[in-house]
Structures are given as C-alpha cells and as structure tokens.
N, C-alpha and C positions, 0 to 999 in steps of 0.2 A: 448710049455709052454705058459700059459695064460699071457697076458700083464697086468700090473698093471692099465694102463689107461682104457682099454676097458672092462675088466671083473672084476678083483679083486676089484678095486675102486668102480665100479658100484654096484657090489653085496654087498660091505660094506655099501654103502649108503642105499640100500634096506633093509639090515639087521638092520640098525640103525633106519629106519623108524618104524620098528616093536618094537624094544627093548628100544629105547632111546627117549629123549625129543626132541621136535621140534627145540629148539634153537641149539641143537647139530647138527642136520641135516643141518641147514643153515650154521653153522660154517664149516662143512665138505665140503659142496658144494663151499662155498666162498674160502676156503683155497686151495682146489684142483687145482684151476687155476694157482697157483704159481709154481706148480711142474709138471703140465701136459706136458709142452714142453721140459722138461729135464729128470728128474728121471722118469716121467710118460711114457716116450717112451722106457724105458728099460724093459727087462724081469725081473719079480720079483725075480727069483732065481739068477740073475746076480748082483743085487744091493748089494753093500758092504758098510761097515762103511766108507771107504774113500770117496765114492761117496756122501754119506749123509753129512759127515762133511764138505766136500768141498762146497756142496750146501749151507749149513748154514753159512759158512765163507763168501760166496759171498753176504749174506744178513745181515751182521753185522751192516750195516748202516741203516737198516730198524727198525721198532718198535719192541721192545722185546715182547710185547703182541701178535702181529701178528705172529711173529716167533714161539712163544710157541704154538699158536693155530695150526700152520702148523705142528709142531712136533706131537701134539695130533692127528691130522688127519692121519699122516703117521703111528703113533703108532697103531691106530685102524685098519688101512689097513693091517699092518703086522700081527697083532693079528688074524685078520680074515683069512689071508693067511696061518698062522701056523695051525689054526683049520681045514682048508681044505687041509692040507698037501701039499701046494704049496712050502713051505719052511720049514726048520728044525730049523733055528736060527733067532733071531731078529737082523738085522744089525744096528738098531737104538739104541740099548741098551746103548752104551757108548758115543753117540753123544752129544756134548755140544752145547747149543744154546746161541748165543750172540745177542745183539741188543741195540737200544736206548730206554730209558725209556721216553715215550711221555705222561705219565699220568700227569694230572693236579694235583697240590698239594691239598690235602684234607683240608677242613676247618670246623670249628664248627660254626653252626648258633647260634648266641647269643640269649638269651631270648628276648632282645629288638628287634632284627631283626625279630624273630619269631612272636612277637606280632604285629609288623608293617605289616608283610606280611598277617597275618590272618585278621587284620583290613581292609587292602586294598582289599582283596578278598571279604570280606563280604559287603564292601561298594557298590558293584555293585547291591546288593539287588535283585539278581535273583537266581533261583533254581540251575542253573549250577555252578555259582561261589560259592554258599554255599557248593555244593558238593566238589569243588576244595579245599575250606578252610578245610573241614573235612578230606579230603585225606591227606592234608599237616599236619594236627594235628595228625592223626594216625601215619604218618611217624615219626614225631618228638617226640611224647610221648610214642609210642609203639615200634618203631623201625622196623616196617614191611617194606618189599620190595614193590616197586611200583606195581609189578605184583600181589602180594598178597593182597594189599589194594583194587585194582580194582576188585578182584574176591570175595570180602566179601559179605555175605548175612546176613540178619537180624538174622536168626537162629544160626549164628555163635557167637552171642553176648548173654551172660548169665548175666543179670543184678543182679539176685538174688545172684549168687556166685561170681560176678565180675570177669568173665573170658571171653576170646576171643579165639575161636577155629580156628587156622590157619592150614588148610588142603587142600588148593587148590590155584592155581595161574592162571593168564591169559597169554595165548600165543598171542602175538600181534606184535612182532617185524617183520617188513617187510610186514605186512598184512594190508589190508583195514579194516575199521570198521566192515563191514558185514562178514568178514572172521575170526575175532578174536574168540577164543574159551577159555573155562575154563577147566582146567584139574586138577586131583588129583596127577599127576606125578610132584612132587616138585623138587626143585633144588638139594636137598640132603635128606638123611634119617633124618637128624636133623631138617629139615625145618618144618615138621609136628609137631605141639605141641599146647596144650592148655595153654595159657599164662594168668597170672593175668592182669586184666584190671585196668588201673589207674583211680582213682576216678574222676579226672577232665575230662578225656576222656569219661568216662561213662556218665557224665552230658551232655557233648556236643552231644553224640550219642542219648540220650533220647530226647533232644530238636530237633535234626535232624529228628528223627523218627516221631515226631508230624507233621513235614512238608512233609516228604517223604512217600508217600503211597505205594511205591513199595518194593518188596522183596530184590532187590539189594541195598546194602549200598551206593555205589558210582554209580550214574546213572544220565542221563539227565532228563528233565521234561516229557519225554515220557516213562520213565522207562527202556530205553535202556542203554547198557554199554557205558561208555565214553571211547574213545580211549586214552590210557595213554599218547601217544606222543602229541596228541592235548591238553590234559590237562597240561602237563609239559611245552609245548611251551607257553601257555597262562600265566602260573605261572611265567615263566622266564621273559616274557615281562613285567609283572607287577613289578617283582623284579628289573628289569633294570630301570624302572621309579623311583623306590625308591632308586636307587643307590646301590642295594645289588646284588652282583654277586654270584649266587649259582646254583647248579643243584639239582634236587629233591632227588637224592640218598644221598646227604649230610645230609638229615634229619636222615637217619639211622646212618651215621657216628657220627652225633651230639648226638644221643641217646646213643651210646656206650661210646663216650668220656665224655659226661656229667655224665653218671653213674659212671665211674671209677674216675673221678675228684671229685665226691661227696662221695667217700669212699666205693662204692659198691664192694664187693668181686669179683675179676676178674673171678672166676669160675662161680659165680652166673650171672655175666654180660654175660659171654660166653653162658650160657643156655638161658638167656632172648633174646639174639641176635640170638640164634640158629646157632652159628658158629660151624664148624667141629673141630676146635682146639683152644686152648687158645692162640696160637701164632697169629692167625688171629685177635682175640679181642685186644690183647695187641699191635699188629702191628698198628692198627688204632689209638689207643690212643697215642702211642709213636710218630708216624708220625705227628699227630696234635699238640702234646705238643711241639715238636721241632719247628714247624711252629710258635706257640705262642711265644716261647722264642726268635725266630729271630725277630718277629714283635716288641717284647718288647725292645730288645737291640737296634733296629733301632730307636725306639722312644727316648730312653735314649741318644744314641750316634748318633744323626742324622748328616748328612753331614755338615749342616750349623754350628752346634756347634763345630765340628771338625775344620772347616775352621777358626772360630773365635779364637779357642785356638791356632791354628798354627800361626795365624797373631799376636796374643798377645805375643807369644813366641819369635817372631822375633824383637819385639820392644826393 
C-alpha cells in the first residue's frame, strides 16, 4: 500500500499545483513537515481517528492558525486518497483541533492617523513613495487586499462610471521580485467584482495617472511591479517613526469597521468587502469594537485614578 509521505502527499501537491492557488501549495509544503516524521510514516489505510486526534492533542500548545492549516493539508491529502481509492473513509472527519490564538488584536486606523501616514509618505516627494501613498489610500478607502492593489492596471479604473474592476491578484509571498506573477485566480469566488469607486479615491487616481505614465497602477519609476513586502516594510518603518503601530492589512479592517460604524447595512458592507459570509464582516467589527471599549474603559478608569480613590477611602 502506498505511503502517505512518499506517494499520496507528493501526488496531492502535484494535483494542487494544477488546480489550486500558489499560496495553497506553499501552505501544503510548509505544513507537511510537521507530520512527515509521525503520521507521515504510516500507511494511509492504517491511519485512524485516534492517531490524528492524539497528534493534534500533542500540538495544543502551538498556534491555532498553524494547527488549522495542518488539518487542511491532511484533509486535502485524505480527499485525494479517497478519490484514488486508497481509503474508503476519512479518519480526519471528527478530529478536533486545539491551539493558542497568537493573532495580534485588530485595530482601526483613525482618520487622523491615515492623514498623517499619507502626508508622511508624500513628503518624500519621489515616484515610489507616491505609489506607496496611493496603495495605502486604496486599501483604506476601497478595502482591497494588498495583493489586489498591487495587481491593478489603469484599465481597471472607469472614471466615467466611477467603478474599479477587481479581477486579479499578485502572487508574491516567498518569491523574489523577478518571480512575482499576476493571476486571475482569486482568493475566492466572491473576490472578483466591479466595485463603486469613492469620489475621493477617483480624484487621487486621476492626479496619479498624470504623473505615472505606465499601465500598472502601483509600480516603481521604471514601470516595474513593486514587491508588496518591500512596500509594506517601508510603510511600517515610516509609521513607526510617527508612533503609529499598524500592519497594511488593517487598512482593510478599518474599511469594514468604519463602514459599519457609520451605519452602512452589514449585507452591503459584506458585498463591498467581498467576504464569503456575513459572520466574517461582523466578526471584524465586533472584535474591533470590543477593543475600542476596552481602550475607553481603561482611559476612564486608569490605574492611577483607582489608586487615588483607594487611598482616599483609607483616610
């Protein structure tokens, strides 16, 4: 019988090279190393629920995100094995995954912070930093993902009808600049959409197109793609100097949270963000609102005030 490590897992990877997105392939290869030396050495028809549950129990002190990705990798492997009649049942079906939530708390970029960041980027007064500023603006005002922003072309923008066509993304993670590619294989079926273009963003794009002679919206002064990681590192360094701790993806979280906070119907917000479910949209808002409430209560009832009250009560 074929071993999961030597044949089934290998053929699963090859299968996903053809049918799935590049970021999935990298996830499969990365996660495989965690079970190659245990479950990976077993014959696939001998793997049972107890083996898998025990494996995940041994990893409950690891990150929940990593453990979920490992489960996805195993799930794809068993699915492939069933299709090829190596096994009849999926031993992973009832396995529960545990782990530690290592995610940093999401936050909203305030309009004041946004303006300061844009001003700081533009103050460099060079082509590349103007491109960075526009990318940040698109993320904050339109809610696009970084990979989608970096893949935009001028013909995606319709100034007459005030729309932006989101139908491609950049594959860049783990790749050098010369190896990055643009694909129409989006994150999900909901990701492809023609969206209304904010008037303020349309104005910024028109000004940028007067400076930028190239077809790519976000590019360097030679018209080449900018590596997203290089851009986000530069933006983060500038934000650090401003005393603003953010990551680029928080522009998208801010877009969603600001929309809901300003009374936009959650279903409309879900469609604008191109989320697969309403739970995702509301989950971002709820998480951020809880953070805002904690910040507020800490400002109202800070430790110094509590100490003062306690001391006064003892007198």
